C-alpha positions in Angstrom: 164.1 41.2 144.5 164.6 41.4 148.6 163.1 44.2 150.1 165.4 43.7 153.5 169.0 42.5 154.3 170.2 42.1 157.8 173.6 43.0 157.6 174.7 39.4 160.0 173.1 37.3 157.7 174.6 38.3 154.4 177.8 37.1 153.0 180.9 39.6 151.9 182.6 39.2 148.7 186.1 39.7 148.4 186.7 42.1 145.8 190.4 43.4 146.3 192.8 42.7 148.9 191.7 43.9 152.3 188.4 45.0 150.8 184.8 42.8 151.8 181.2 44.2 149.7 177.5 43.4 149.7 175.9 45.1 147.1 171.9 46.5 147.7 170.4 48.1 144.1 167.3 49.5 142.6 167.1 50.4 139.5 168.4 53.9 139.3 170.4 53.7 143.0 173.0 51.8 144.5 174.4 51.1 148.0 177.5 48.9 149.0 178.3 48.0 152.6 182.2 47.4 152.4 184.3 46.0 155.2 188.1 47.7 154.2 191.1 46.8 156.3 193.7 49.1 158.4 196.4 50.3 155.6 193.8 49.8 152.4 193.7 52.9 149.9 191.5 53.3 147.4 193.4 54.8 144.6 192.6 58.2 143.1 189.4 57.9 140.6 186.9 59.9 139.5 183.3 58.0 138.2 179.8 60.0 136.3 177.6 58.8 139.5 177.0 61.3 142.6 177.9 59.6 145.8 176.9 60.1 149.1 177.8 57.4 152.5 178.7 56.8 155.6 181.7 55.9 157.9 179.7 53.2 160.3 182.7 52.1 162.1 186.7 53.1 162.1 188.5 56.2 160.6 189.4 56.8 157.8 191.6 59.8 155.3 190.1 61.3 152.2 191.4 63.8 149.6 189.4 65.6 147.7 189.0 68.9 146.0 192.6 69.4 147.1 191.5 69.1 150.6 192.7 66.4 152.9 189.8 65.2 155.7 190.5 62.9 158.8 186.7 61.7 159.0 185.8 59.6 162.4 182.9 57.4 162.8 180.4 58.2 162.4 180.5 60.0 160.4 178.4 61.1 156.7 180.3 62.0 153.3 179.5 63.3 149.5 181.1 63.3 146.3 180.0 65.4 143.5 180.0 63.8 140.0 183.1 63.6 138.2 184.5 64.6 141.4 188.8 62.9 141.9 188.7 61.6 145.3 190.2 59.1 147.0 190.7 57.1 150.6 192.8 55.6 153.4 191.9 53.1 156.4 193.3 54.7 159.1 193.7 52.7 162.8 193.6 49.2 163.8 190.9 48.0 163.2 188.2 46.8 159.9 186.5 50.5 158.8 183.3 50.0 157.9 181.1 52.0 155.0 177.9 52.4 153.5 178.3 54.0 150.2 175.3 55.4 148.0 175.2 56.0 144.3 173.1 57.4 141.7 172.6 56.4 138.9 173.8 52.8 139.9 177.9 52.0 138.9 177.7 49.1 136.3 181.7 48.7 136.8 181.3 47.3 140.3 178.6 45.0 139.0 181.2 43.4 136.9 183.6 40.7 138.2 186.9 42.4 138.0 186.6 45.2 140.5 188.2 48.5 139.2 191.7 48.8 138.7 191.9 51.7 141.7 190.8 49.2 144.3 193.8 46.7 143.4 196.3 49.0 144.9 197.7 46.7 148.2 198.0 48.1 151.5 
């Protein structure tokens, strides 16, 4: 198991139109580095894992708890377990995002991404 990873040396996996990722895990926590193109919608969904993240670069519109929020990088967010949410990438540049989940998302370890990621821009 690699303990360190420099992002300039990673190969991103294309998992859906406009969405690329790199997964970095331990036994109980998972981080995923995403590059997401402008206009991509991450469809409405929920999951049992707690989620925290950082918008490193770019601009996102979030819908959670009946509220819409526009985040500009750098920004942090957190989503409680089972809370339905969706996001859209705004602007002209890809968003760079680091998501952290606990416990790990087994569905993200499968070859096919969750259906809510397959909505085209």
